[in-house]
Steps between C-alpha positions, in 0.01 A plus 500: 500500500247453219286788376182331629649450845608863510150617399342279767736644761422856391130443516543342840640829629186695400309415820791642698540821299131572452223483760243255361127513555425284801145377491234686302224306673282550805258280693156562644567286805842385616488174703821599671301762688136391485261210454398502135240327289607178323637513146312303229718209387570424135544129570552392139708542185369709211631691199334838437510580130456873457364491148173578679387633835598258778224302674272715711609532862865401446665842443431865574616780270629817669645843408410482132365263237628176354414408141490142372563364151563158345831611349668699778322382813449752780622853426593725795543857377608824667387790284506780758618589848328312781430178308645164609264225376537182705334158529489374859384147581212443741663174613815404694742210457713357781829386343475423132601608151415767243595526134427832328552564127572872480638768268626805689407860419752753371533851642732676741389447859228249401499179707335177380456254785396156627446514876409257775389659827353390833307658786821533706674664197713205395581571135656333194560710184584498134563858376589641158626858458375667184839655439677163519414284201729203583464410868238389752520561874413248775440606859334398828399652835408343832227657714542835327858549620713698249822337392702671228706190425221265389461603132683323219504573123494228235566520127211381282578344165336711228412784739200557724298737276502332158342165581323297768704304754404249767583637845459225761530478879491178703448541875519263794557549871870436448594693187388728219616459138473731197501385134502680162371286212559188714860601571576517871652839588476540880435316829420645841532267798278571797800492731676765289217753560602623844481146633145458356369819669480689167421195289159531322293222663135610535204456254547717191275665241611571141514849345582587139543868421686802371585824685712812458793479743637807323196716570619849605305466825690186609798527741830575332638157597207326329539712184872416481432130557232503225751643251396866483199728488192399301372764253169332396574609143345180360304195618698223669362144479589170665351176358421174682385199301444252783563422864515151653436484874557186709416483869700237686236496775131411481206630694245777520676768707834596651513677837767611746508314832717763669692823433836340416466506124662159458384225271438277803233743627284461187174304549333334201122466500379201302222535249432613146697796373291791373767560236451145370126560488551824306736333256270202440185708477367492147541846352196696392419400145440749225173494306666325208646235729164445667340464159761251383438290812127459427376166358404492134134436584493813718659706224241366253222601739648848536526532123139385457376737768693790351360414158145490638541836670644642181208364298247649742673835483502485121130414484414775746701758308350386171144525640571844638646608166198372305258666744680830470501479121125433496435789734719722288315399185164570665611842617643578158173393335294720736731794438471451124121476532481825697728672253289382206180613674646845563614519139152408372340758730742766385435418135125523560549834678694634202236372252235688698695821439684523832844647534697328782755783512228760573366333813564713809355610833392829649500529876706542810748245627639474852868568548661391830716813513276770355149375572245516216646582162300556185576317180317500172465183295214571263287193439277609218136428451346239279663464160329622188236294330404337832136519609585735782775708340490834318529538125833390361625854426404630842695232689858602566694251718797738515291813538651824628378835617143521613429144396779375720393719786155349487625141524287296731681306774415145586355434842547185702239233444537293816342450838718772658400774255375820661165649418505694174277801461396717213578869490149578620413442865326178570408274783768280647432135435679180587773362283508161338506305827208711639731680743563869487802588296813688586472880528752522218327627191610455142552805285219608272521420130719740316673629814872445555601243759497639850749422774440178675304347214499124530725308269320280257688271265192317373462471126130452433330432169282771356176364645633396842326600817627819665664619178490876460462645156259245353201624297160558644340382819549136593360278767702409804682170539528311829299772666756777435377816324685594184623849439387642173705696253389853427235531235627579153371857521653565843853588578724348756377547848129520423248310717470134441210343315215351697591172655397267776574516869455246773189519715488273804130436446487486121849390398662673208282733303352843480656816378817634669 
């Protein structure tokens, strides 16, 4: 006996010594027991190249993800427990042929598979154990009945995991044949399958997938059949480059006429196959493909329109930029003008003998926490050599002692100013707007600021109306009486000089 014949005999004993897995599939509706909806017919011949996602509506992906590439085709990977990525066709074929170019996955307990299955659980299999690098297994089931003698193992030239091989099945009502790379390896006659009772003979769908028969949760018989327990220590990947499917029947749907599960009970509905429509439907084009399909004149129009829009945007941005620059220049010029005006005024102030650092204010300022708070910022009287100022030696802008104590505060010169009175009693007259003033009184000349004194930040020239500390009696301005400084011979707090008061009948005039 040759070595190959001995190996074939030994492998043939495996189904007897080890309990194989008998049907990993289920059905939503079994026509042996119920009336089920028709199955969509494939009704054509087509090769699915898995360098890209198959046409929409032809396959469903379950229990994981399938990746597609131009070099390797479809990649089915188990990377963790619970994954078993599978492509399941949405169509059925009733007798026919499939050719699948596949490279099996390595890994103990990992099963790569090509499966046909029907609603009554007829089944035709190709299976590849990850722990067996040299052989492929063929198997079949009829109506879900387990039979431990149906599996056979076949040597594959070059091994099943290092390269792609063409695994083909040809199926008629009379027999089923298996091929590896066009080499015939097995035939099943319908009469040899329990006198056709267990012969697969009902419309089939195609499944391509990978699963862990050696998962620790599987039955012990399944784990032993798969070659041992799977550890999930690394990813396990099966690759499928293409799958040709040929349906020997034509029509729109396949349905069961009774509950016998025989091929004679199958009814074929004529019409257009939805699978054919899905295959022939033009795939959704990408933007680049849509652009390439446009006529040259349309492209030229798009270019021209885009150029016009770009030009308008450029002009708008340029106009906005120019407008902003002009506005900025105008604002800069105004700012420079104001700065120059302030500089000229300051220079004139210095030439007139003023000291900008000595300007200050004497009064009370409101504080939100503490109420009125006093602060002294002495704003000194007219500078020397002015018509209203004292002799040069007598004027001390930084005076101290008694001179500082006698500094005269500025009073507000606006429409809200209260009535100001001299130290001596006098009649109450209206303020500037002819209404009676506030009861708040200003302090007398020479007296320190009292609590609640109004804050006045007005800097008035030496001859301004309402200025205290000017020389001699002056006439009123805008109908408001002026307060006179004490006479030279009088001390602070002496009665004011004669002035004018308001008389409703005579106006301003008469002694106070």
